[in-house]
C-alpha positions as CSV (number, residue, x, y, z in Angstrom):
1,X,37.7,13.1,52.3
2,X,39.2,10.2,50.2
3,X,37.1,7.3,49.0
4,X,38.7,3.9,48.9
5,X,36.1,2.4,46.8
6,X,36.1,1.9,42.9
7,X,35.0,5.1,40.9
8,X,31.6,4.3,39.2
9,X,31.9,4.2,35.4
10,X,29.7,5.7,33.0
11,X,28.1,3.5,30.4
12,X,27.7,4.0,26.6
13,X,24.0,3.5,25.2
14,X,23.8,0.6,23.0
15,X,22.2,2.7,20.3
16,X,22.1,6.2,18.6
17,X,19.0,8.1,19.7
18,X,17.7,9.3,16.4
19,X,14.4,11.0,16.9
20,X,11.3,11.2,18.9
21,X,7.8,10.7,17.5
22,X,4.4,9.6,18.8
23,X,3.3,5.9,18.6
24,X,0.6,3.7,20.3
25,X,0.8,0.9,22.8
26,X,0.4,-2.6,21.0
27,X,-1.7,-3.6,23.8
28,X,-4.1,-0.9,24.8
29,X,-3.5,1.5,21.8
30,X,-2.9,4.4,24.0
31,X,-1.0,7.2,22.4
32,X,2.5,7.2,23.7
33,X,6.0,8.6,23.0
34,X,8.1,6.5,20.4
35,X,11.8,6.6,20.3
36,X,13.6,5.9,17.0
37,X,17.0,4.3,17.7
38,X,19.8,3.4,15.3
39,X,21.6,0.0,16.3
40,X,23.9,-2.3,14.6
41,X,22.8,-0.9,11.2
42,X,19.2,-1.2,11.9
43,X,16.4,1.1,12.8
44,X,14.3,0.2,15.9
45,X,11.3,1.7,17.7
46,X,11.3,1.6,21.4
47,X,8.4,2.9,23.5
48,X,6.9,2.6,26.9
49,X,3.3,2.4,28.0
50,X,2.5,3.2,31.6
51,X,0.3,0.2,31.9
52,X,2.0,-2.5,29.8
53,X,5.7,-1.5,29.9
54,X,8.4,-1.3,27.4
55,X,8.2,-2.5,23.6
56,X,10.8,-2.7,20.8
57,X,10.2,-3.2,17.1
58,X,12.4,-3.4,14.0
59,X,11.4,-0.5,11.5
60,X,14.2,-1.1,9.0
61,X,17.2,-3.3,8.4
62,X,19.1,-0.7,6.8
63,X,19.9,2.4,9.1
64,X,21.9,4.2,6.6
65,X,19.3,3.9,3.8
66,X,16.5,4.8,6.2
67,X,18.4,8.1,7.1
68,X,19.4,8.9,3.6
69,X,15.9,8.4,2.2
70,X,14.7,11.6,4.0
71,X,16.1,13.6,1.1
72,X,13.3,12.3,-0.8
73,X,10.6,13.8,1.3
74,X,8.6,16.0,-1.1
75,X,6.5,18.8,0.2
76,X,2.9,17.6,0.4
77,X,0.1,18.7,-1.6
78,X,-3.2,19.4,0.2
79,X,-6.7,18.3,-0.8
80,X,-9.3,20.7,-2.1
81,X,-10.9,20.7,1.3
82,X,-10.5,18.8,4.5
83,X,-13.4,16.8,6.0
84,X,-12.9,17.0,9.8
85,X,-11.6,19.4,12.3
86,X,-8.6,19.2,14.8
87,X,-10.0,18.3,18.0
88,X,-8.0,15.5,19.9
89,X,-4.8,15.5,17.6
90,X,-3.4,12.9,15.3
91,X,-4.5,10.1,15.1
92,X,-8.0,10.8,16.4
93,X,-9.2,13.4,14.0
94,X,-9.2,11.4,10.8
95,X,-10.0,12.3,8.0
96,X,-8.7,14.2,6.7
97,X,-8.2,16.9,9.2
98,X,-6.1,20.1,8.5
99,X,-3.1,18.8,10.2
100,X,-2.7,16.1,7.5
101,X,0.3,16.9,5.4
102,X,-0.9,15.1,2.1
103,X,-3.8,14.5,-0.1
104,X,-5.0,11.0,-1.0
105,X,-3.2,9.6,-4.1
106,X,-5.1,6.4,-3.8
107,X,-8.4,5.7,-2.1
108,X,-9.8,2.3,-1.1
109,X,-13.4,1.6,-0.9
110,X,-14.2,-1.7,1.0
111,X,-17.5,-2.7,-0.7
112,X,-18.1,-5.8,1.6
113,X,-16.6,-7.7,4.6
114,X,-17.3,-11.3,3.4
115,X,-14.7,-13.4,1.6
116,X,-14.3,-16.8,-0.1
117,X,-11.0,-17.5,1.9
118,X,-10.3,-17.5,5.5
119,X,-6.8,-16.4,5.3
120,X,-4.6,-16.8,8.7
121,X,-3.2,-13.4,7.5
122,X,-5.7,-10.7,6.6
123,X,-5.3,-7.1,7.8
124,X,-9.0,-6.5,7.2
125,X,-10.0,-9.4,9.3
126,X,-12.7,-10.3,6.6
127,X,-15.7,-12.3,7.5
128,X,-19.5,-11.9,7.6
129,X,-20.8,-8.6,8.0
130,X,-22.2,-6.4,5.2
131,X,-22.4,-5.4,1.6
132,X,-22.3,-1.7,0.8
133,X,-25.3,-0.5,-1.4
134,X,-24.9,1.5,-4.7
135,X,-26.2,4.5,-2.9
136,X,-23.4,4.2,-0.2
137,X,-20.7,3.8,-2.8
138,X,-22.0,6.7,-4.8
139,X,-21.9,9.0,-1.8
140,X,-18.4,7.8,-0.9
141,X,-17.3,8.5,-4.4
142,X,-18.8,11.9,-4.5
143,X,-17.0,12.9,-1.2
144,X,-13.8,11.7,-2.6
145,X,-14.2,13.7,-5.9
146,X,-15.3,16.8,-3.8
147,X,-12.1,16.6,-1.6
148,X,-9.7,15.8,-4.2
149,X,-11.0,17.9,-7.2
150,X,-9.1,15.6,-9.7
151,X,-9.3,12.1,-8.2
152,X,-6.5,9.8,-9.3
153,X,-7.0,6.2,-8.1
154,X,-9.9,4.2,-6.5
155,X,-9.3,0.7,-5.7
156,X,-12.5,-1.5,-4.8
157,X,-11.5,-4.0,-2.1
158,X,-13.2,-5.9,0.7
159,X,-13.5,-8.7,2.1
160,X,-13.4,-10.0,-1.4
161,X,-14.9,-7.5,-3.7
162,X,-15.8,-9.8,-6.6
163,X,-18.4,-11.4,-4.4
164,X,-20.4,-8.1,-4.4
165,X,-23.2,-8.4,-6.8
166,X,-22.9,-4.8,-8.0
167,X,-19.1,-4.5,-8.1
168,X,-18.8,-4.0,-12.0
169,X,-21.6,-1.3,-11.8
170,X,-19.4,0.4,-9.1
171,X,-16.3,0.3,-11.3
172,X,-18.3,2.0,-14.1
173,X,-19.7,4.6,-11.6
174,X,-16.3,5.5,-10.4
175,X,-15.2,6.0,-14.0
176,X,-18.3,8.2,-14.8
177,X,-17.5,10.3,-11.7
178,X,-14.0,11.2,-13.3
179,X,-11.8,8.8,-11.4
180,X,-8.7,8.4,-13.6
181,X,-7.8,4.9,-12.7
182,X,-10.1,2.3,-11.3
183,X,-8.7,-0.9,-9.7
184,X,-10.1,-4.2,-8.2
185,X,-8.2,-5.8,-5.3
186,X,-9.0,-9.4,-5.5
187,X,-7.8,-12.9,-4.5
188,X,-8.9,-13.7,-8.1
189,X,-10.8,-17.1,-7.4
190,X,-14.0,-16.0,-8.9
191,X,-12.1,-15.1,-12.2
192,X,-11.5,-18.8,-12.9
193,X,-14.3,-20.4,-11.1
194,X,-17.1,-18.2,-12.9
195,X,-15.9,-17.7,-16.4
196,X,-19.1,-15.9,-17.3
197,X,-18.6,-13.3,-14.7
198,X,-15.0,-12.9,-15.7
199,X,-16.0,-12.0,-19.2
200,X,-18.1,-9.1,-17.7
201,X,-15.1,-8.1,-15.6
202,X,-13.0,-8.1,-18.8
203,X,-15.7,-5.8,-20.4
204,X,-15.5,-3.4,-17.4
205,X,-11.7,-3.1,-17.9
206,X,-10.4,-2.4,-14.4
207,X,-6.7,-2.7,-13.4
208,X,-6.6,-6.0,-11.4
209,X,-4.6,-5.9,-8.2
210,X,-4.1,-9.6,-7.7
211,X,-3.3,-11.4,-4.4
212,X,-0.3,-13.6,-5.5
213,X,2.1,-14.7,-2.7
214,X,4.2,-17.2,-4.5
215,X,4.4,-20.6,-6.3
216,X,4.4,-23.1,-3.6
217,X,1.3,-24.6,-1.9
218,X,3.0,-24.5,1.4
219,X,3.2,-20.7,1.2
220,X,-0.6,-20.5,0.3
221,X,-1.3,-22.9,3.1
222,X,0.5,-20.6,5.8
223,X,-0.8,-17.3,4.5
224,X,-4.2,-18.2,2.9
225,X,-5.3,-21.5,4.5
226,X,-5.6,-23.5,1.2
227,X,-3.3,-24.9,-1.4
228,X,-3.9,-22.3,-4.3
229,X,-0.5,-22.5,-6.1
230,X,-1.9,-24.0,-9.5
231,X,-5.1,-22.1,-9.3
232,X,-3.3,-18.8,-9.0
233,X,-1.4,-19.6,-12.1
234,X,-4.6,-20.2,-13.9
235,X,-6.1,-16.9,-12.7
236,X,-3.1,-14.9,-14.3
237,X,-3.5,-16.8,-17.5
238,X,-7.2,-16.1,-17.5
239,X,-6.4,-12.3,-17.0
240,X,-4.2,-12.6,-20.0
241,X,-7.0,-13.9,-22.0
242,X,-9.1,-11.0,-20.9
243,X,-6.3,-8.6,-21.7
244,X,-6.6,-7.1,-18.2
245,X,-3.5,-5.2,-16.8
246,X,-2.5,-7.0,-13.6
247,X,-0.4,-6.1,-10.7
248,X,0.8,-9.1,-8.6
249,X,0.5,-8.3,-4.8
250,X,2.7,-10.5,-2.7
251,X,2.5,-10.6,1.1
252,X,5.9,-11.5,2.5
253,X,6.3,-13.1,5.8
254,X,9.5,-14.1,7.6
255,X,10.2,-17.8,7.1
256,X,7.3,-18.3,4.6
257,X,7.9,-17.0,1.1
258,X,11.0,-14.6,1.2
259,X,12.7,-17.2,-1.0
260,X,10.2,-16.7,-3.7
261,X,10.5,-12.9,-4.4
262,X,13.0,-13.2,-7.1
263,X,10.8,-15.8,-9.0
264,X,7.9,-13.6,-8.6
265,X,9.7,-10.8,-10.3
266,X,11.0,-13.1,-13.2
267,X,7.5,-14.5,-13.7
268,X,5.9,-10.9,-13.8
269,X,8.3,-9.8,-16.4
270,X,7.6,-12.9,-18.7
271,X,3.8,-13.0,-18.3
272,X,1.9,-10.8,-20.8
273,X,-0.7,-9.8,-18.5
274,X,1.6,-8.6,-15.6
275,X,2.7,-4.9,-15.5
276,X,4.3,-5.1,-12.1
277,X,4.7,-6.8,-8.7
278,X,4.0,-5.1,-5.4
279,X,5.7,-6.6,-2.4
280,X,4.0,-6.0,0.9
281,X,5.9,-7.2,4.2
282,X,3.1,-8.6,6.3
283,X,1.0,-6.0,8.3
284,X,0.6,-7.5,11.6
285,X,-3.0,-6.2,12.2
286,X,-6.3,-8.1,12.0
287,X,-5.4,-11.7,11.5
288,X,-1.8,-12.6,11.3
289,X,0.7,-15.4,12.0
290,X,2.6,-15.4,15.3
291,X,5.7,-12.9,14.9
292,X,8.7,-11.4,16.6
293,X,8.4,-7.6,16.2
294,X,12.1,-7.4,16.4
295,X,12.6,-10.0,13.5
296,X,10.3,-9.0,10.8
297,X,10.6,-8.4,7.0
298,X,11.3,-4.8,6.0
299,X,11.7,-2.9,2.7
300,X,15.5,-3.2,2.3
301,X,15.4,-7.0,2.9
302,X,12.8,-7.6,0.2
303,X,15.0,-5.4,-2.2
304,X,18.2,-7.3,-1.2
305,X,16.5,-10.6,-1.9
306,X,15.2,-9.4,-5.4
307,X,18.8,-8.7,-6.3
308,X,20.2,-12.0,-4.9
309,X,17.5,-14.1,-6.5
310,X,17.5,-12.5,-10.0
311,X,21.4,-12.5,-10.3
312,X,21.4,-8.7,-10.1
313,X,18.6,-8.1,-12.7
314,X,17.5,-5.4,-10.2
315,X,19.7,-4.1,-7.3
316,X,19.5,-1.8,-4.4
317,X,20.3,1.4,-6.3
318,X,17.5,0.7,-8.8
319,X,14.9,1.4,-6.1
320,X,13.9,5.0,-5.0
321,X,11.9,5.9,-2.0
322,X,8.5,7.3,-2.8
323,X,8.4,11.0,-2.1
324,X,4.6,11.7,-1.9
325,X,4.3,9.7,1.3
326,X,7.0,9.4,4.0
327,X,9.9,8.0,2.0
328,X,10.4,5.2,4.6
329,X,7.1,3.8,3.7
330,X,7.6,2.6,0.1
331,X,10.3,2.2,-2.6
332,X,9.7,1.7,-6.3
333,X,11.6,1.0,-9.5
334,X,10.7,0.9,-13.2
335,X,12.2,-0.9,-16.1
336,X,11.9,-0.9,-19.8
337,X,11.5,-4.5,-21.2
338,X,12.2,-5.2,-24.9
339,X,13.0,-8.8,-26.4
340,X,13.9,-10.1,-23.0
341,X,16.2,-7.1,-22.1
342,X,15.5,-5.4,-18.9
343,X,16.7,-1.9,-18.4
344,X,15.9,-0.3,-15.0
345,X,15.3,3.5,-15.5
346,X,17.7,4.4,-12.6
347,X,20.5,2.8,-14.5
348,X,20.3,5.2,-17.3
349,X,18.9,8.2,-15.6
350,X,20.2,9.7,-12.1
351,X,16.8,10.0,-10.4
352,X,18.6,11.6,-7.4
353,X,19.2,14.6,-9.5
354,X,15.6,15.3,-9.6
355,X,14.0,13.8,-6.5
356,X,16.4,15.1,-3.9
357,X,14.3,17.8,-2.1
358,X,17.1,18.7,0.4
359,X,19.7,19.9,-2.1
360,X,19.0,23.4,-3.2
361,X,18.7,23.6,-7.1
362,X,17.5,25.9,-9.8
363,X,15.5,24.1,-12.4
364,X,15.4,24.9,-16.1
365,X,13.8,23.4,-19.0
366,X,13.8,20.4,-19.8
367,X,15.0,19.5,-16.3
368,X,11.7,20.8,-14.8
369,X,9.7,18.7,-17.1
370,X,11.7,15.7,-16.3
371,X,11.3,16.3,-12.6
372,X,7.6,16.5,-12.8
373,X,7.6,13.4,-14.9
374,X,9.6,11.5,-12.3
375,X,7.3,12.8,-9.5
376,X,4.4,11.2,-11.4
377,X,6.1,7.9,-11.6
378,X,7.3,7.8,-8.1
379,X,4.0,8.3,-6.7
380,X,1.4,6.1,-5.0
381,X,-1.2,7.2,-7.7
382,X,1.0,5.8,-10.5
383,X,-0.7,2.8,-12.1
384,X,1.4,0.4,-14.2
385,X,-0.1,-0.4,-17.7
386,X,-1.6,3.1,-17.7
387,X,-1.3,5.5,-20.6
388,X,-0.4,8.2,-18.2
389,X,2.4,6.2,-16.6
390,X,3.7,5.6,-20.2
391,X,3.8,9.3,-21.0
392,X,5.6,10.1,-17.9
393,X,8.2,7.4,-18.5
394,X,8.7,8.5,-22.0
395,X,9.2,12.1,-20.9
396,X,11.7,11.0,-18.2
397,X,13.6,9.0,-20.7
398,X,13.5,11.5,-23.6
399,X,17.3,12.5,-23.2
400,X,18.6,9.0,-22.9
401,X,18.8,6.1,-25.4
402,X,16.4,3.3,-24.6
403,X,15.6,2.6,-28.2
404,X,12.0,3.1,-27.4
405,X,10.1,2.6,-30.7
406,X,7.0,0.6,-29.9
407,X,3.8,2.7,-29.8
408,X,2.4,0.4,-27.1
409,X,5.0,1.5,-24.5
410,X,2.6,1.0,-21.5
411,X,2.8,-2.9,-21.9
412,X,6.7,-2.7,-21.9
413,X,7.1,-0.8,-18.6
414,X,7.6,-3.1,-15.6
415,X,7.3,-1.9,-12.0
416,X,8.3,-3.2,-8.8
417,X,7.1,-1.7,-5.5
418,X,7.8,-2.4,-1.9
419,X,5.3,-1.1,0.5
420,X,5.5,-1.4,4.3
421,X,2.2,-0.6,6.1
422,X,2.6,0.1,9.8
423,X,1.2,-1.9,12.7
424,X,0.8,-1.1,16.5
425,X,4.5,-2.1,17.0
426,X,5.9,0.2,14.3
427,X,3.2,2.9,14.3
428,X,4.7,6.4,13.7
429,X,2.6,9.4,13.8
430,X,5.2,11.3,11.8
431,X,4.8,8.9,8.8
432,X,1.0,8.7,9.4
433,X,0.6,12.6,8.8
434,X,2.1,12.2,5.3
435,X,0.1,9.1,4.3
436,X,-1.4,9.3,0.8
437,X,-3.4,6.0,0.9
438,X,-6.7,6.3,2.4
439,X,-9.8,4.2,3.0
440,X,-13.2,6.0,2.4
441,X,-15.8,5.1,5.2
442,X,-19.4,5.1,4.5
443,X,-19.8,8.5,6.2
444,X,-17.5,9.9,3.5
445,X,-14.4,10.4,5.6
446,X,-11.0,9.5,4.1
447,X,-9.1,7.8,6.7
448,X,-5.3,7.1,6.3
449,X,-4.8,3.4,5.8
450,X,-2.5,2.8,8.8
451,X,-4.8,4.7,11.1
452,X,-7.8,2.9,9.8
453,X,-6.1,-0.5,10.7
454,X,-4.5,0.4,14.0
455,X,-6.5,3.0,16.0
456,X,-9.8,1.5,16.1
457,X,-11.5,3.1,13.1
458,X,-12.0,-0.3,11.3
459,X,-13.9,-1.7,14.3
460,X,-16.0,1.4,14.8
461,X,-17.0,1.8,11.3
462,X,-17.6,-1.9,10.7
463,X,-20.0,-1.9,13.9
464,X,-21.7,1.4,12.8
465,X,-22.2,0.0,9.3
466,X,-23.5,-3.3,10.7
467,X,-26.1,-1.5,13.0
468,X,-27.2,0.6,10.1
469,X,-27.9,-2.4,8.0
470,X,-29.9,-4.0,11.0
471,X,-31.9,-0.7,11.4
472,X,-32.8,-0.6,7.7
473,X,-34.0,-4.3,7.6
474,X,-36.0,-3.7,10.7
475,X,-37.7,-0.5,9.0
476,X,-38.3,-2.6,5.9
477,X,-40.0,-5.3,7.8
478,X,-42.1,-2.6,9.6
479,X,-43.2,-1.1,6.4
480,X,-44.2,-4.4,4.9
481,X,-46.2,-5.6,8.1
482,X,-50.0,-4.9,7.8
483,X,-49.9,-3.7,11.4
484,X,-46.9,-1.6,11.0
485,X,-45.0,-3.4,13.7
């Protein structure tokens, strides 16, 4: 039988289906399949919730770079012991459970929920709630030390941690328990508004992880709700007076401060207190500005803007994906700065020769030693300004001519990091299982950062901690009452 109608035509897909992972619905947080697609040079996540339909989000603006980054995926290192059992599967058994593929390079302890700002953008959704006690923090540190064995980095955060009356004692406690590097994650306002307290901060000697989004009041009005540009500059100068090593942490949002990333790099290189800049595209969890998930800032865009806004002082090939986490989550570069001359390490040493984990190689000395040094540099536990980082940098560059003669090498190494945390639109269980940044909960669990902020752990733990505080206060009132009521 012959048909007289037109023959139906097949249709070509609009993208390359690259891989399948697990994700969550941005509306109900139900665990669903996530499809990773390559389209028009970009990486997209597409997923369907049975109740809320289809969602699409931009994961990376550089598909080629994303695919090539997988060669940096280093075999994970497990913690000394895991804390939870596998029951419901990732991401519901945090943490860490035996299915997690990496130990915790950097752990955060949120010592409070209160803050002296009401930022329109705040993944922690800071506000009234609680202060942790010294006893709680000691327990959390002990659990971290027990599971890690040789703990690398603890960062005290919040809320705004400088408002906690015992923060500096907590810094010393972490050091006493053997944590190699102790950091304070702060908006910095108390550092200039309370000079007596900042003197005590200087004596405690933490690394300061300073919220610093740009140089324009308009930037701060949009991201922080107040015109803070001048005050932020005074904070950095005060940190210089205190001789506290500082990392500038810039939240980058589409249409807000993308044009300032180059100036942030130049400023950091020139300021004596600053050891590096950490750029973080906005994590759309907690409080955030309205956004289009298909038009968001990603790691390659930040790197491109650094290059174009610094006249090539740093370029795309200077940045290397971090192997200890999923390589799509973070990229870093380091430079040696001497008399105004800036030399990125990847310009004089082919880092790919050592951090390409796909290509089969047989290592011999000194190549094995250089490989280990580079693994230490390209790690979430690497702390700019520290002697350990300087030692790794010196080892990595021992066979090349950088004219390194200054004994105070740590202050001449400048780091730039671009870290992209996931939200409910880009959530990828594959990446989560390699996460090496964790938040320690008051019950001692270490929960991967992106699980804590997306799956409900933050809300669950905040409410449990609040109720525990209420219970303790009621018990204290009962003990003080003559009738015991």
